[in-house]
N, C-alpha and C positions, 0 to 999 in steps of 0.2 A: 544588525541584530546583536544584542548583548551576548556575551560568551555563555551565560547560563540560560539563555532563551533558546528553545528549539521546538520544532514541530514534532509531536509524538504521533506516530502512525499506529493505529490500533487494529485489532482484528475486524472491528466493525467497519473501518475505512476500507480494508481489503475486500470485505464482503460486499460493500456498496459498489465498489469499482467493478467487481466481478459481475454483479447483477446488471450494471449499466452496459457492460460489454455483451453479456448474454442477451439482454433485451435488444440491443442494436442488431445482433445477429438474427434473432427471432423475427424482428420486424422487417428484416431485409433492407436495412439502411444502406446507404452508399458505402462502398468499400473503404473510402477514406475515413468515414465516421466509425466504422467497425474497427479499423486498424488503429485509430486514435484512442478509442475506448480500451482496446487491448493493450496498447502501449502504456496508458495510464495505469491500468491494472498491474502490468509487469513492473513498471517503475516503483509502484507502491510496495509490491512484494520485495523487490530488491532493497529499497530504502528501509523497510521494516527489518529485513534480515541484518543489515548493517547496524541498525539501531539496537537490535537484540544483542549482537556480538559486542558492541561498544558498552552496553549496559552490563553485560555479564563480565566483561574484562574489568570494568570499573568497580563492580560491587559483588560479583560472584552470585548474583541473584537475577531473576527475571521479573518484569512487571506482570501483574495478573492478567492484563489485557493484551498481552503479546505472546506470540509463539504457540 
């Protein structure tokens, strides 16, 4: 990946992952599926937090679709 190319995780991405995890729980999916959905949700939150911190340190501003 080029240095200036990166994936941007938005609030919509976080919301979609949360819905997926909650739906898996509601349907009574297998524990591994529920745990995997939760792990994806948790990782996206963590990655977005790091992204927000990096953006703020670099520019002193936040993107409108984050935080």
